[in-house]
C-alpha positions as a Markdown table, in Angstrom:
| # | Residue | x | y | z |
|---|---|---|---|---|
| 1 | Met | 0.5 | 0.1 | 0.1 |
| 2 | Ala | 1.3 | 3.5 | -0.9 |
| 3 | Lys | 2.1 | 5.8 | 2.0 |
| 4 | Tyr | 3.0 | 9.2 | 2.2 |
| 5 | Asn | 7.0 | 9.3 | 4.6 |
| 6 | Glu | 8.2 | 12.9 | 3.6 |
| 7 | Ser | 6.9 | 16.2 | 6.1 |
| 8 | Lys | 3.3 | 16.3 | 6.8 |
| 9 | Cys | 3.8 | 20.0 | 7.3 |
| 10 | Arg | 4.3 | 20.3 | 3.1 |
| 11 | Leu | 1.3 | 18.9 | 2.4 |
| 12 | Cys | -1.2 | 21.4 | 4.8 |
| 13 | Arg | 1.2 | 24.3 | 2.9 |
| 14 | Arg | 0.5 | 22.6 | -0.4 |
| 15 | Glu | -3.5 | 22.8 | -0.1 |
| 16 | Gly | -3.2 | 26.0 | 1.7 |
| 17 | Ser | -5.2 | 24.6 | 5.2 |
| 18 | Lys | -4.4 | 23.1 | 8.0 |
| 19 | Leu | -5.5 | 19.7 | 7.5 |
| 20 | Met | -4.2 | 18.6 | 10.9 |
| 21 | Leu | -2.4 | 15.7 | 10.1 |
| 22 | Lys | 0.7 | 16.2 | 13.3 |
| 23 | Gly | -2.6 | 16.7 | 15.7 |
| 24 | Asp | -1.8 | 18.6 | 19.0 |
| 25 | Arg | 1.4 | 20.5 | 17.5 |
| 26 | Cys | -1.1 | 22.3 | 15.0 |
| 27 | Phe | -2.4 | 24.2 | 17.3 |
| 28 | Thr | 1.2 | 25.0 | 18.3 |
| 29 | Asp | 3.4 | 28.0 | 17.1 |
| 30 | Lys | 5.2 | 25.3 | 16.3 |
| 31 | Cys | 2.9 | 24.6 | 12.7 |
| 32 | Ala | 4.5 | 24.8 | 9.5 |
| 33 | Phe | 1.4 | 26.5 | 7.8 |
| 34 | Asp | 1.4 | 29.1 | 10.7 |
| 35 | Arg | 4.7 | 30.6 | 10.3 |
| 36 | Arg | 5.1 | 30.1 | 6.2 |
| 37 | Pro | 1.3 | 30.0 | 4.9 |
| 38 | Tyr | 2.2 | 29.6 | 1.4 |
| 39 | Ala | 2.8 | 26.5 | -1.0 |
| 40 | Pro | 6.4 | 24.6 | -0.2 |
| 41 | Gly | 9.2 | 24.8 | -3.0 |
| 42 | Gln | 10.9 | 27.9 | -5.0 |
| 43 | His | 8.2 | 29.5 | -6.4 |
| 44 | Gly | 5.7 | 29.0 | -4.0 |
| 45 | Arg | 5.6 | 32.8 | -2.6 |
| 46 | Thr | 4.3 | 33.5 | -6.3 |
| 47 | Arg | 2.4 | 31.1 | -7.8 |
| 48 | Lys | 0.0 | 32.7 | -10.5 |
| 49 | Lys | -4.1 | 32.7 | -10.2 |
| 50 | Ala | -5.2 | 28.9 | -10.3 |
| 51 | Thr | -7.2 | 28.0 | -13.1 |
| 52 | Asp | -11.2 | 26.8 | -12.3 |
| 53 | Tyr | -9.4 | 23.2 | -12.8 |
| 54 | Ala | -6.7 | 23.7 | -10.2 |
| 55 | Thr | -9.1 | 25.0 | -7.7 |
| 56 | Gln | -11.5 | 21.7 | -8.0 |
| 57 | Leu | -8.1 | 19.6 | -8.1 |
| 58 | Arg | -6.8 | 21.4 | -4.7 |
| 59 | Glu | -9.7 | 20.4 | -3.2 |
| 60 | Lys | -10.1 | 17.2 | -3.9 |
| 61 | Gln | -6.8 | 16.7 | -2.7 |
| 62 | Lys | -7.1 | 18.5 | 0.5 |
| 63 | Val | -10.4 | 16.4 | 1.4 |
| 64 | Arg | -8.5 | 13.7 | 0.8 |
| 65 | Arg | -4.8 | 14.1 | 1.9 |
| 66 | Met | -7.1 | 15.2 | 5.1 |
| 67 | Tyr | -8.8 | 11.8 | 5.6 |
| 68 | Gly | -6.0 | 9.7 | 4.4 |
| 69 | Val | -7.4 | 8.1 | 1.5 |
| 70 | Leu | -5.6 | 6.6 | -1.6 |
| 71 | Glu | -6.7 | 8.4 | -5.2 |
| 72 | Thr | -8.6 | 4.7 | -6.0 |
| 73 | Gln | -10.3 | 4.2 | -2.7 |
| 74 | Phe | -11.6 | 8.2 | -2.6 |
| 75 | Leu | -12.7 | 7.5 | -6.1 |
| 76 | Asn | -15.0 | 4.9 | -5.0 |
| 77 | Tyr | -16.2 | 6.5 | -1.6 |
| 78 | Phe | -17.3 | 9.9 | -4.6 |
| 79 | Thr | -18.9 | 6.6 | -6.9 |
| 80 | Lys | -21.3 | 5.2 | -4.3 |
| 81 | Ala | -21.8 | 8.9 | -3.1 |
| 82 | Asp | -23.2 | 10.0 | -6.2 |
| 83 | Met | -25.7 | 6.7 | -6.8 |
| 84 | Ala | -26.8 | 7.2 | -3.7 |
| 85 | Lys | -29.8 | 9.6 | -2.1 |
| 86 | Gly | -29.2 | 13.0 | -1.2 |
| 87 | Val | -26.5 | 15.3 | -2.5 |
| 88 | Thr | -23.3 | 13.4 | -4.0 |
| 89 | Gly | -20.9 | 15.8 | -1.8 |
| 90 | Ala | -22.2 | 15.4 | 1.6 |
| 91 | Asn | -22.6 | 11.9 | 1.1 |
| 92 | Leu | -19.2 | 11.9 | 0.0 |
| 93 | Leu | -17.7 | 13.5 | 3.4 |
| 94 | Ile | -20.1 | 11.3 | 5.9 |
| 95 | Ser | -19.3 | 8.4 | 4.7 |
| 96 | Leu | -15.3 | 9.8 | 5.1 |
| 97 | Glu | -16.3 | 10.3 | 8.9 |
| 98 | Arg | -18.3 | 7.4 | 9.5 |
| 99 | Arg | -14.4 | 5.6 | 8.7 |
| 100 | Leu | -13.0 | 4.0 | 12.3 |
| 101 | Asp | -10.3 | 5.4 | 11.7 |
| 102 | Ser | -11.7 | 8.9 | 11.7 |
| 103 | Val | -14.7 | 7.7 | 14.4 |
| 104 | Val | -11.3 | 7.1 | 17.0 |
| 105 | Tyr | -10.0 | 10.4 | 15.8 |
| 106 | Arg | -12.8 | 12.4 | 16.6 |
| 107 | Leu | -13.6 | 10.6 | 20.3 |
| 108 | Gly | -10.0 | 11.6 | 21.5 |
| 109 | Phe | -7.9 | 8.1 | 21.3 |
| 110 | Ala | -6.1 | 9.4 | 19.0 |
| 111 | His | -4.0 | 12.6 | 18.1 |
| 112 | Ser | -4.5 | 12.8 | 14.1 |
| 113 | Arg | -6.5 | 10.3 | 11.5 |
| 114 | Gln | -3.3 | 8.4 | 10.7 |
| 115 | Gln | -2.3 | 7.6 | 14.5 |
| 116 | Ala | -5.9 | 6.2 | 14.9 |
| 117 | Arg | -5.5 | 4.3 | 11.9 |
| 118 | Gln | -2.2 | 2.6 | 13.1 |
| 119 | Leu | -4.0 | 1.7 | 16.1 |
| 120 | Val | -7.0 | 0.1 | 14.3 |
| 121 | Arg | -4.9 | -1.6 | 12.5 |
| 122 | His | -3.1 | -2.8 | 15.3 |
| 123 | Gly | -6.4 | -4.1 | 16.4 |
| 124 | Ile | -6.3 | -2.1 | 19.5 |
| 125 | Phe | -9.8 | -1.2 | 19.6 |
| 126 | Thr | -13.0 | -3.0 | 19.6 |
| 127 | Leu | -16.2 | -2.5 | 17.8 |
| 128 | Asn | -19.4 | -4.1 | 19.5 |
| 129 | Gly | -17.2 | -6.1 | 21.6 |
| 130 | His | -15.5 | -8.2 | 18.7 |
| 131 | Lys | -11.6 | -6.9 | 17.6 |
| 132 | Ala | -11.8 | -3.9 | 14.3 |
| 133 | Asn | -8.7 | -3.8 | 13.0 |
| 134 | Ile | -9.8 | -2.0 | 9.0 |
| 135 | Pro | -9.9 | 1.4 | 9.4 |
| 136 | Ser | -12.0 | 1.9 | 6.3 |
| 137 | Gln | -14.5 | -0.1 | 8.0 |
| 138 | Leu | -17.6 | 2.2 | 8.5 |
| 139 | Val | -19.4 | 2.8 | 11.8 |
| 140 | Asn | -23.6 | 2.6 | 12.7 |
| 141 | Val | -26.2 | 3.7 | 14.8 |
| 142 | Gly | -25.4 | 2.0 | 17.9 |
| 143 | Asp | -21.9 | 0.9 | 17.6 |
| 144 | Ile | -19.6 | 0.8 | 20.4 |
| 145 | Val | -16.1 | 1.5 | 20.3 |
| 146 | Glu | -13.9 | 1.1 | 22.9 |
| 147 | Val | -10.1 | -0.2 | 24.2 |
| 148 | Pro | -9.5 | -3.0 | 25.9 |
| 149 | Glu | -9.2 | -3.2 | 29.5 |
| 150 | Lys | -5.4 | -4.7 | 29.3 |
| 151 | Lys | -4.9 | -2.3 | 26.3 |
| 152 | Arg | -5.7 | 1.0 | 28.3 |
| 153 | Lys | -2.3 | 1.5 | 29.7 |
| 154 | Ile | -0.8 | 2.4 | 26.0 |
| 155 | Ala | 0.7 | 5.7 | 26.9 |
| 156 | Val | -0.3 | 7.4 | 23.2 |
| 157 | Ile | -3.9 | 7.3 | 24.2 |
| 158 | Ala | -3.7 | 8.0 | 27.6 |
| 159 | Asp | -1.7 | 11.2 | 25.8 |
| 160 | Ala | -4.4 | 11.7 | 23.4 |
| 161 | Gln | -7.4 | 12.1 | 25.7 |
| 162 | Gly | -6.7 | 15.3 | 26.7 |
| 163 | Ala | -6.9 | 17.1 | 23.4 |
| 164 | Ile | -10.4 | 16.3 | 23.1 |
| 165 | Ala | -11.1 | 18.8 | 25.0 |
| 166 | Arg | -9.5 | 21.4 | 22.8 |
| 167 | Arg | -11.0 | 19.7 | 19.7 |
| 168 | Gly | -14.5 | 18.6 | 21.0 |
| 169 | Cys | -16.5 | 15.7 | 20.3 |
| 170 | Pro | -19.2 | 16.2 | 17.3 |
| 171 | Ala | -23.1 | 15.9 | 18.8 |
| 172 | Trp | -23.1 | 12.2 | 16.7 |
| 173 | Leu | -20.9 | 10.9 | 18.8 |
| 174 | Glu | -21.0 | 10.7 | 22.8 |
| 175 | Ala | -17.1 | 10.2 | 24.2 |
| 176 | Asp | -16.9 | 8.8 | 27.9 |
| 177 | Ala | -12.9 | 9.0 | 28.6 |
| 178 | Ser | -13.3 | 7.0 | 32.0 |
| 179 | Ala | -14.6 | 4.0 | 30.7 |
| 180 | Phe | -12.3 | 4.2 | 27.6 |
| 181 | Arg | -15.4 | 4.0 | 24.9 |
| 182 | Gly | -17.6 | 6.0 | 22.5 |
| 183 | Val | -20.8 | 5.2 | 20.9 |
| 184 | Val | -22.5 | 6.6 | 18.0 |
| 185 | Lys | -25.8 | 8.5 | 18.3 |
| 186 | Ala | -26.2 | 9.0 | 15.3 |
| 187 | Met | -25.2 | 9.3 | 11.1 |
| 188 | Pro | -23.1 | 12.4 | 11.0 |
| 189 | Gln | -24.8 | 15.3 | 9.4 |
| 190 | Arg | -23.1 | 18.0 | 7.0 |
| 191 | Glu | -23.2 | 20.7 | 9.6 |
| 192 | Asp | -21.9 | 18.4 | 12.1 |
| 193 | Ile | -18.8 | 18.9 | 10.1 |
| 194 | Gln | -16.8 | 22.2 | 10.0 |
| 195 | Ser | -13.4 | 21.4 | 8.2 |
| 196 | Pro | -13.3 | 24.3 | 5.5 |
| 197 | Ile | -14.2 | 22.0 | 2.6 |
| 198 | Asn | -16.5 | 23.3 | -0.7 |
| 199 | Glu | -17.5 | 19.5 | -1.6 |
| 200 | Asp | -19.2 | 21.1 | -4.5 |
| 201 | Leu | -15.8 | 21.7 | -6.4 |
| 202 | Ile | -15.0 | 17.7 | -6.2 |
| 203 | Val | -18.3 | 17.3 | -7.9 |
| 204 | Glu | -17.6 | 19.9 | -10.2 |
| 205 | Tyr | -14.2 | 17.8 | -10.8 |
| 206 | Tyr | -15.3 | 14.4 | -11.1 |
| 207 | Ser | -18.1 | 15.5 | -13.0 |
| 208 | Lys | -16.0 | 16.5 | -16.5 |
């Protein structure tokens, strides 16, 4: 599976937006995007005005990188969202939010989605009492995500739980930090996703 091994801060600078790829560091004065809010590279400060296509492409890349999804996976999500009832762009974002790794991140068990994805792959969490190690698995209403008692002393998880107060837990999830568990109360809605995303540009990109 393809893996990005270079600086994650370059991705934020390239997309012109904080993608929250490094957890708490993104809230500090060490954030590279805050210090250099322009695209990386020799000509990062002097890029010409983007075309409509370039703007659409950048929005698609921004969301794809934000959720840590590969190109083919992202296209599959869009295809399913386009076939489902409702607004295509909203359906796409809701599907991405329902991913298990994204839910783990939203519940405050990890500093970033990448860290959440790694923890899920290592089988740290259970979903409805069963071991879950597929980051792309979609959750449903009533699902319970929990850290088994014997794994609750993992330093990464304990450290990350302090960040939930800063990020906040979305209304469609219920986090119980003391019990190391979270419950999916409802399906996420578009208004629950506060990230600066213009999903209409993604729909226009794939509609060409």
